[in-house]
VOBA-1610 file (N, C-alpha, C; in pm, whole numbers, padded with zeros to 5 digits, always signed):
BEGIN
Met+06874+11496+04293Met+06839+11391+04387Met+06878+11439+04527Gln+06792+11413+04622Gln+06818+11449+04761Gln+06879+11331+04834Ser+06952+11360+04940Ser+07009+11253+05021Ser+06979+11280+05168Tyr+07001+11178+05247Tyr+06974+11189+05391Tyr+07073+11100+05465Gln+07088+11128+05594Gln+07174+11045+05676Gln+07101+11006+05804Leu+07117+10880+05841Leu+07065+10828+05967Leu+07185+10804+06058Phe+07184+10866+06175Phe+07289+10845+06274Phe+07236+10739+06371Ile+07308+10629+06381Ile+07261+10510+06453Ile+07360+10477+06564Thr+07307+10450+06682Thr+07392+10407+06793Thr+07369+10259+06821Leu+07479+10187+06837Leu+07476+10047+06877Leu+07535+10040+07018Pro+07453+10008+07118Pro+07503+10008+07255Pro+07594+09889+07288Lys+07594+09789+07199Lys+07679+09671+07219Lys+07718+09617+07082Thr+07822+09536+07079Thr+07861+09469+06955Thr+07745+09382+06910Thr+07713+09391+06781Thr+07594+09325+06729Thr+07630+09240+06607Asp+07587+09115+06609Asp+07600+09028+06491Asp+07469+09036+06414Val+07480+09061+06284Val+07362+09081+06201Val+07371+08993+06077Glu+07268+08915+06054Glu+07255+08837+05931Glu+07188+08929+05829Ile+07261+08964+05724Ile+07211+09060+05625Ile+07177+08985+05497Gly+07052+08944+05488Gly+07004+08876+05369Gly+07099+08770+05319Lys+07125+08771+05189Lys+07213+08673+05126Lys+07361+08706+05146Leu+07391+08824+05203Leu+07530+08864+05223Leu+07597+08787+05337Gly+07517+08737+05431Gly+07572+08658+05541Gly+07580+08735+05672Leu+07661+08683+05764Leu+07673+08735+05899Leu+07783+08841+05907Phe+07750+08955+05968Phe+07845+09063+05988Phe+07845+09101+06136Thr+07962+09137+06187Thr+07975+09185+06324Thr+08000+09334+06321Phe+07915+09409+06391Phe+07928+09553+06403Phe+07968+09585+06547Pro+08090+09637+06569Pro+08128+09675+06706Pro+08038+09787+06757Lys+08020+09792+06890Lys+07937+09898+06947Lys+07995+10033+06906Gly+07906+10131+06892Gly+07951+10264+06852Gly+07843+10337+06774Val+07885+10439+06703Val+07794+10521+06623Val+07824+10497+06476Tyr+07718+10479+06398Tyr+07728+10456+06254Tyr+07643+10558+06182Val+07682+10588+06059Val+07605+10680+05975Val+07568+10606+05847Tyr+07437+10601+05820Tyr+07387+10541+05696Tyr+07343+10656+05607Thr+07391+10659+05484Thr+07353+10763+05389Thr+07270+10700+05279Gly+07156+10759+05252Gly+07068+10712+05146Gly+07023+10828+05059Ser+06952+10796+04955Ser+06901+10900+04866Ser+06761+10865+04821Ala+06693+10965+04772Ala+06557+10945+04723Ala+06529+11047+04613Arg+06478+11000+04504Arg+06439+11091+04396Arg+06312+11167+04433Arg+06230+11101+04515Arg+06105+11162+04561Arg+06065+11094+04692Asn+05974+11154+04762Asn+05920+11098+04887Asn+06027+11066+04991Met+06125+11156+05007Met+06231+11131+05103Met+06177+11120+05246Asp+06081+11204+05282Asp+06025+11197+05417Asp+05958+11062+05442Lys+05893+11008+05341Lys+05831+10875+05354Lys+05938+10768+05374Arg+06048+10779+05302Arg+06159+10683+05316Arg+06215+10690+05458Ile+06235+10811+05508Ile+06289+10828+05643Ile+06192+10773+05748Arg+06064+10801+05732Arg+05964+10745+05825Arg+05969+10593+05825Arg+05990+10535+05709Arg+06000+10390+05700Arg+06120+10340+05781His+06235+10407+05766His+06354+10367+05842His+06328+10377+05992Leu+06254+10478+06034Leu+06227+10499+06177Leu+06126+10398+06232Ser+06047+10339+06145Ser+05943+10244+06186Ser+06005+10110+06227Arg+05945+10046+06327Arg+05988+09913+06368Arg+05907+09804+06297Asp+05796+09843+06236Asp+05705+09748+06171Asp+05724+09755+06020Lys+05819+09676+05968Lys+05848+09680+05824Lys+05914+09551+05780Asn+05904+09525+05652Asn+05980+09415+05593Asn+06125+09460+05578Leu+06217+09367+05593Leu+06358+09400+05578Leu+06391+09408+05429His+06430+09526+05385His+06454+09551+05243His+06596+09603+05220Trp+06628+09719+05279Trp+06762+09777+05265Trp+06853+09715+05369His+06984+09715+05344His+07079+09656+05438His+07066+09716+05577Val+07041+09846+05586Val+07029+09911+05717Val+06909+09856+05795Asp+06808+09807+05726Asp+06692+09749+05796Asp+06733+09633+05886Tyr+06829+09554+05840Tyr+06874+09439+05918Tyr+06945+09485+06045Leu+07021+09591+06035Leu+07089+09646+06152Leu+06988+09703+06251Leu+06886+09769+06200Leu+06786+09832+06285Leu+06682+09734+06338Ala+06685+09610+06291Ala+06590+09511+06340Ala+06615+09479+06488Asp+06738+09496+06534Asp+06769+09480+06676Asp+06718+09604+06748Glu+06622+09588+06837Glu+06556+09702+06900Glu+06648+09785+06988Glu+06764+09733+07023Glu+06859+09812+07102Glu+06933+09913+07013Asn+06940+09888+06885Asn+07005+09980+06791Asn+06905+10088+06754Lys+06945+10213+06772Lys+06852+10325+06756Lys+06905+10432+06663Ile+06814+10491+06588Ile+06844+10612+06513Ile+06826+10728+06610Phe+06931+10809+06627Phe+06920+10920+06721Phe+06922+11056+06653Lys+06949+11057+06522Lys+06951+11183+06448Lys+06931+11154+06300Val+06859+11243+06234Val+06836+11233+06089Val+06867+11370+06029Thr+06945+11371+05922Thr+06969+11496+05850Thr+06929+11476+05704Lys+06889+11586+05642Lys+06853+11585+05500Lys+06942+11685+05427Ser+06969+11657+05300Ser+07059+11742+05224Ser+07021+11744+05076Glu+07061+11849+05010Glu+07047+11859+04865Glu+07171+11801+04795Leu+07274+11767+04872Leu+07397+11712+04815Leu+07376+11567+04772Glu+07457+11523+04677Glu+07459+11382+04638Glu+07521+11302+04754Glu+07490+11173+04758Glu+07536+11087+04868Glu+07687+11095+04892Cys+07768+11081+04789Cys+07913+11080+04805Cys+07964+11215+04857Asp+07907+11324+04807Asp+07948+11456+04854Asp+07910+11475+05001Leu+07791+11430+05038Leu+07747+11440+05177Leu+07838+11356+05268Asn+07871+11236+05225Asn+07958+11150+05305Asn+08096+11213+05326Ser+08146+11282+05226Ser+08279+11342+05239Ser+08281+11453+05344Leu+08164+11508+05378Leu+08156+11614+05478Leu+08131+11560+05619Thr+08090+11435+05630Thr+08052+11376+05758Thr+08174+11319+05827Lys+08195+11361+05947Lys+08310+11311+06026Lys+08260+11250+06153
//
């Protein structure tokens, strides 16, 4: 399974209603979202980069605020947990 990381910048503290999970406050800063795909990873990444989508994954709710931007995408052959352990 392949994995990928989205590096996201939040220029200001953002309150996000995440589906049934409720309201979360994300302080301004840089966040890394790690996902995986058994197939069609490029399609998954393009979906994350798109502004025209239904909110499905938790990260979609964070990216729904147009001020929050993905500024870097990396792809890896490592599993998600192994990739996260290398990201600082």
